[in-house]
C-alpha positions in Angstrom: 47.2 -34.2 33.8 47.4 -36.0 37.2 43.9 -37.4 36.5 45.3 -39.0 33.3 48.5 -40.1 34.9 47.1 -42.0 37.9 45.4 -44.8 35.9 48.5 -45.2 33.8 50.7 -45.6 36.9 48.2 -48.0 38.5 48.1 -50.1 35.3 51.9 -50.1 35.2 52.1 -51.3 38.8 49.5 -54.0 38.3 51.0 -55.3 35.0 54.5 -55.2 36.6 53.3 -57.4 39.5 51.3 -59.8 37.2 53.8 -60.2 34.4 57.0 -59.6 36.3 56.3 -61.5 39.6 53.1 -63.6 39.7 53.3 -65.1 36.2 57.0 -66.2 36.4 56.5 -67.6 39.9 53.4 -69.5 38.7 55.2 -71.0 35.6 58.3 -71.9 37.6 56.2 -73.5 40.3 54.2 -75.6 37.8 57.4 -76.6 35.9 59.0 -77.8 39.2 55.8 -79.8 40.0 55.4 -81.3 36.5 59.0 -81.7 35.4 61.2 -81.4 38.5 64.4 -82.8 36.9 64.2 -80.6 33.8 63.2 -77.5 35.7 66.3 -78.1 37.9 68.6 -78.1 34.9 68.6 -81.8 34.1 71.6 -82.2 36.5 73.5 -85.5 36.6 74.2 -86.3 40.3 76.4 -89.2 41.6 77.1 -89.8 45.2 75.6 -86.5 46.2 77.9 -84.6 43.8 76.8 -82.7 40.7 78.7 -84.0 37.7 77.1 -81.8 35.1 73.9 -81.4 33.1 72.7 -83.8 30.4 71.7 -80.8 28.4 75.0 -78.8 28.4 78.3 -80.1 27.2 81.5 -80.1 29.2 85.2 -79.7 28.3 87.0 -83.0 28.6 90.8 -83.1 27.9 91.7 -86.4 29.6 92.7 -88.8 26.8 91.0 -91.6 28.8 87.6 -89.9 28.3 85.5 -89.2 25.2 85.8 -85.6 24.2 82.9 -83.3 23.5 82.3 -81.1 20.5 84.3 -77.9 20.8 82.6 -74.9 22.3 82.6 -71.5 20.7 81.9 -69.7 23.9 84.7 -67.5 25.5 84.4 -69.7 28.6 83.8 -73.2 27.3 80.3 -74.5 27.8 79.2 -71.4 29.8 75.3 -71.5 29.5 75.1 -67.8 30.2 77.2 -67.1 27.1 75.6 -69.4 24.5 76.9 -68.5 21.1 78.3 -69.8 17.9 81.6 -68.6 16.4 79.8 -66.6 13.7 82.8 -67.2 11.5 82.2 -67.9 7.8 83.7 -71.0 6.1 86.6 -69.0 4.5 87.4 -67.0 7.6 91.1 -67.5 8.5 90.3 -67.6 12.2 87.9 -70.5 11.7 90.4 -72.4 9.4 93.1 -72.0 12.1 90.8 -73.2 14.9 89.9 -76.3 12.9 93.5 -76.9 12.0 94.5 -76.6 15.6 91.8 -79.0 16.7 92.8 -81.5 14.0 96.4 -81.3 15.2 95.3 -81.9 18.8 93.3 -85.0 17.8 96.3 -86.4 15.9 98.6 -85.6 18.8 96.3 -87.4 21.2 96.0 -90.5 19.0 98.8 -90.5 16.4 98.0 -93.9 15.0 94.4 -93.1 14.2 94.0 -93.0 10.5 90.2 -92.7 10.5 88.7 -89.5 8.9 88.0 -87.0 11.6 84.2 -86.3 11.9 83.3 -82.6 11.5 81.7 -82.3 14.9 85.0 -83.0 16.6 86.6 -79.9 15.0 83.7 -77.5 14.6 81.6 -75.9 17.3 77.8 -75.9 17.2 75.5 -72.9 16.8 74.9 -72.8 20.6 78.4 -73.7 21.6 76.9 -75.9 24.4 76.1 -79.3 22.7 76.3 -82.2 25.1 76.2 -84.7 22.2 78.5 -86.0 19.5 77.7 -88.1 16.5 78.3 -91.9 16.7 81.1 -91.4 14.1 82.8 -88.9 16.5 82.5 -91.4 19.3 83.8 -94.2 17.1 86.8 -92.1 16.1 87.8 -91.9 19.8 87.3 -95.6 20.7 90.9 -96.7 20.1 92.5 -93.8 22.1 90.1 -94.3 25.1 90.5 -98.1 25.1 94.3 -97.8 24.9 94.6 -95.2 27.7 92.2 -97.2 30.0 93.7 -100.6 29.2 90.3 -101.9 27.8 89.5 -104.0 24.8 88.5 -101.9 21.8 85.6 -104.2 21.0 84.1 -103.7 24.5 84.5 -99.9 24.3 82.9 -99.9 20.8 80.0 -102.0 22.2 79.6 -99.5 25.0 79.4 -96.7 22.4 76.7 -98.6 20.6 74.7 -99.0 23.8 74.9 -95.2 24.4 73.6 -94.1 20.9 70.4 -92.2 21.3 68.0 -92.5 18.3 66.4 -89.6 16.5 63.8 -87.8 18.6 60.4 -89.2 17.9 62.1 -91.3 15.2 62.3 -88.4 12.8 63.9 -85.3 14.4 67.6 -84.7 14.4 70.2 -87.4 14.0 71.4 -90.3 16.2 73.7 -89.0 18.9 75.8 -89.9 21.9 75.7 -87.9 25.1 79.3 -87.5 26.1 78.7 -87.3 29.8 76.5 -90.4 29.8 79.1 -92.3 27.7 82.0 -91.3 30.0 79.9 -92.3 33.1 79.2 -95.7 31.5 82.9 -96.0 30.7 83.8 -95.2 34.3 81.4 -98.0 35.4 82.9 -100.4 32.9 86.4 -99.6 34.2 85.3 -100.0 37.9 83.9 -103.4 36.9 87.3 -104.5 35.5 86.2 -104.2 31.8 83.3 -106.6 32.1 79.7 -105.7 32.2 
């Protein structure tokens, strides 16, 4: 039996080293060489401080900022806990969550009579989306402009500049990265509303 067991244990050791250590280190090293920004998490850094990732949404509650799509994760936008709500369209918990989100949007901008885009009140399948639809950004323009003391036309033009087209022209939908838009908004505010 030992004669049969030794080759199996050697094979287990060799394959553990190759597939558990050598291969992951090789792939990670090549990724860091070929795509250093992406392999490092696509972090957005300003003045030596990490502001976030361009691939993972963040929770913004300041009325002077554009807000992200809601996160379904127990700790909002926690990448180690990516999940959707898994609630069906008639589930009372989902309906209450949507109703609460609609109420929060109305409370933050009571004069806004535009229809609320679905992505401002529903979470995505991953719960981590960094992007919102152009309609969701447009819905927030008046509130952000009012709170920041900016002209709505200038904020609307900034949103238009930040719209990313479909990937390769055919995949997905046009979108706005909320962190990039808020950074551009900060820059516009620093420049006194002109750019």
